[in-house]
N, C-alpha and C positions, 0 to 999 in steps of 0.2 A: 637790709642791714649792711653796713660797711664791713669789708673783709677784716678790718682792724679794730672793730668795735670792742670785741672781747679779748683782744690781745694784750698781754701784760709784757712790759719791757723791763728787764732787770739787768744789773751789772753781770757781765760774762764771768767775772772772777768768782761768782758764787757757785759756779757749776764745774764738776769734774767731767772728764772725757766720756765715761759711759753714758751720761745723760744725753750727750750730743751724738751718740753712735748712729742712730737712725737718720739724723740729718746729714751727717758726713757720708754715710753709705749712699744715700740718695744723690748727694752732690757728686760723689764718685761716679755713679752711673751716668750722670749728665756729662761729666768730663770725658768719659769713654765714648758716649754716643756722638757728642758734638765735635770733639777735638782728637779723639782716638788716643787720649792720654790715660795712663794708669795713675789714679789719684792717691793710691794707697800709701806711697812713700810720704807725700805731703800731708795726708791725713794723720799718719803715725806721728810725724813731727809736731803737728798741730795739737794732737792729743797729749803729748808730753808737756807742752806749754799750758794746756788747759788744766792738767793735773797739778801744775805748780801754783795755780790760782793767781797768776801774775799777768795774764794776757788781757790788755785793755780792750774793752768792747762791750757789746750788749747781746742779750739773748731774748728772743720772742717766745712767749709761752701761751699755749691755748689749753685750757682745762688742766693746767699743771704740767703739760708736756712741752718740752722745747721743740719748736717747729722752725726756728730760724736763728741766725746769728750774724754778727759782723764783728770784725776786730781790726786793730791797727798795731803798728809797732813804732816805737820812738827811736829816732837817730839824731841825737843832740837836739838841735832846734827844729827838727823836721819830724813829721809823722807820715807814715805810709799806710794807707788803708789797704789791708791785705785781701779782704774778701767780704762779700755779703751773699747770703743764700737763705731762702725760705722754702719749706716743703709746700708743694702745690696741693694742699688738702683743705677740706671743709671741717668745721667743728665735729661733724658726725663721722669723720674719718674717710669720706669719699673724696675722690679727686676733684679739685677745683679748677676753675679757669686760670690760665697763666697770669691774668691780671691780678688775681688775689695774692699770689705769691709775690708779684711785683709790688703790690701795695704794702705788704708786710716788710719787704726789703727796704722800701723807701721810708717806712716808719723807723726801722733800725738805723738807716743812714742819717735820718734827721736827728736822732738822739746822738749819734756819733759826731755829726757836724757841730751840734750845740756844744758838746764837750770840747772838741778840738779848737773851734773858732774862738772860744772864750778862754783858751789857755794862753796866757801872756808870754810864756816861754817859747811858743811855737811861732816861727816865721814862715813856714812852708808846709804844705800838705800835698802829697802825691797819691795818685791812685791809678792802677791799671787793672780793671776787672775783665780779665781775658775771657772768662766763661760767658759773659753777658753780651749779647749782640749790641752793636752800636745803636745808640739812641735810647736804650732801655731805661737808663737813669740820668741821661744827659740834662734833661730839664731841671731836675732837682739839683744837680751839681752846679749848673749855671746860676740858678736862683741863689745859691750859697756863695757865689762869687768866684767859682772855678772857671778856668779856661779849658776847653775841650779840644783834644787833638786826636782825630780819628786814626786808627791803625788797622793794618791788614794782617791776618793770619793766612799765610800762603803755604800751599802744599805741593810737593812734587812726588808723583807716584812713580816708583821705580819698576818699570816693566821690562821683562826679559833680562838679558845679561849685559852688564855695563863693562866695557873694556877699561883697563887702567888708563888714566889720562896721560897724554904725552907731556913730559916735563921739559919745557923749553924756556929757560930763564936766561937773562943777561949774565955775563961772566961775573959781574959784581954781586950777584944775588944767589942765595942757596936756600933750598927747601929742606926742612927736617921736621920730625915729629915733635909735638909739645913735650916739654920737660917741666917738672914741678918748680924748678928753680927759675923758670921764665916769668913767674908771677910779677916781680917788680918791674921788669922791662916791659911786660905786657900792659901793666898799669900806666906806664909812661906813654906807650904807644896809643892806648885808648884815649887818654886825656888830650893828646895832640891831634888824633884823628877826628875827635868830636868837637874840636874848637869851632864855635859858630854853627854847629850842626843842629838841625831841628830836634834830634833826640836829646841834646843837652838841655833843651827847654823842658823836656818831660822828666828826665832823670838827672838830677844835679850831681850825682856821683861821677858822671862823665867829665865834669868840669875841673877835676883835680886828680892828681896822682893818688892821693890818699883815698878819695872816694872811689876811684876806679879799682884800687886794690881791694877795697871792701866788696865791691861788686864781683870781682874775680873769685875771691874767697868763697862767696856765697854759691857760685855755680860750679866751682872746681872742687872744693873741699866739703861743702855742706849740702850738696844735692838740692840746691835751691831751685833747680829747673831740671828735674830728672837726674839720672845717674850719669855722671860725667864719663865720657869715652875718650881716653887718651889715644886710642887707635885712630879715631876720626880726626882728632885735633892736630893741626899743623901750624907752623910759623915759617915766615920767609925772613931771612936775615941778610944784612949787608956783610959780605965776606971780610971786608977790611975792618970795619968798625965794630962788627958783631952786634950791632943794634937790630932790634926787631923792626921790620918795616911793614909787615902784614901778618895777620893771624886769623884763624878760624877755629872755634871751639864748638864741640858737639856733645850731646847727651842723649841717652836712651830714655824715652818717656813712656814706652810700653814695649813688649816683645816685638811688635811689628812696626813701631814708629820711632824715628829719630828726630831730634830737634837741634837746629843750629842756634846756639845760644849767643854767639858773638861772631861777627866777621867785620874786619876793618882793615883799612890800608892807610898808611901815612900819606898826607896830602902830596908830598914831593914825589911819591911813587905811584900815584894813581894814573889810570889810563894806560897801564902796561899789561893788562890782562891778569893781574895777580888775584883779584877777587874771583874771577871766572875760573881760574885754575884751582883755587882752594875749594870752590863749590863743587867742581867736578870730582876732585879728589875725595871730598867728604861723601858725595853720593856713592862713589865706588866703594869706599870703606864701610859705609853703612850697609850697602848691599851685601858685602862679605859677611856682615854680622847677622844676616837674615832679615834685615829691615825691608819692608815693602813700600814705605813712604817716609818722606822727610818734610819737616815744616820749619818755618821761621816767621818772625814778626817784623814788620817794617812800618814806619810812620807814613801815612798817606801823602804827606808833603814831600817825601824823599823820592821824587819822580825818577831820578837817574837810577837809584837802586832798584826800584820796582821794574824799570825797563830791563835791567840786567837779569833779575829773577825770572821775569816772564820769558826772556830769551833762553834761560837755562832750564825751562820746563816747569816752573812753578806757576800755580794759579791761585787766585784768591778764593779761599774756602769759607772765610768768616771775617767780619768786620767788628771791631770793638773800640772802646773809647779809653783814652788816657785823659786824666783830669788833674789839673794843677791849680792850687791856690797859693798865692804869695802875699804876705802881709805888706801893705803899702808903707813905705818908709815915711817917717815923720820929719819934716824939715826943721 
């Protein structure tokens, strides 16, 4: 019998948070095991949306019990697939093969694709399923017309004592901690730094100042990627113009793990060691917070960045897929 024969798929908006508690707890354990992330903050935010009964998506039920879900969020004419997860269980409650959970997840995604691809107001769909290893659902995404962009989850284990990095900047540049009022200038920097960059194909927020500002608000003010750490986050400014020319932002994703949510350098100021300096400073400040490892994500096509991260002690711990669907323009 197929793993999905007796599975019922219903609108996620029919369900409140308590009904999905077991699924979210199991997913949290997988985040902890695979990525060393504390998923509780994300799960708490997700449960608030579930209780509002306004989160678009689908739930998978077996014998009346929710055993999986998927959801998306809308941003104007774009949808972002936020997650898909199914419990690896059999109808009798015993553990099932991983393939069974994968089949349920693909059933959920198929229903979500049908909804999104037939929504005339949508021109673009993005997805980055960080938890799932590369290739897990790539075939299904490709069949639906998505382009796949492999990405790396890289980890640097902080062993022993790290000395404070030596700050050696040209006279026209200055290093200082992040300030909340840096948000507009940081959005301008990100939009310029990612012009023509592979990541702008994956996340269209990088293509404009408005989109970059939305991205920054999500990670700095709304804990979209862990708990933001101002102590770790720094910027490099031009002393004369006061413009931001480089930045690094970091968050705590568990008591023992930090994550670099953004690092970028203006094209004019590249190859001056600014990214290397910011990475070293972030590692030092994370270590001072008691963190034993730090992580970041990078697109596999970004070879130069990967070379830098490897030189700074990072290693690939996990590969995952980003997927993008773009509606073809009608002439």
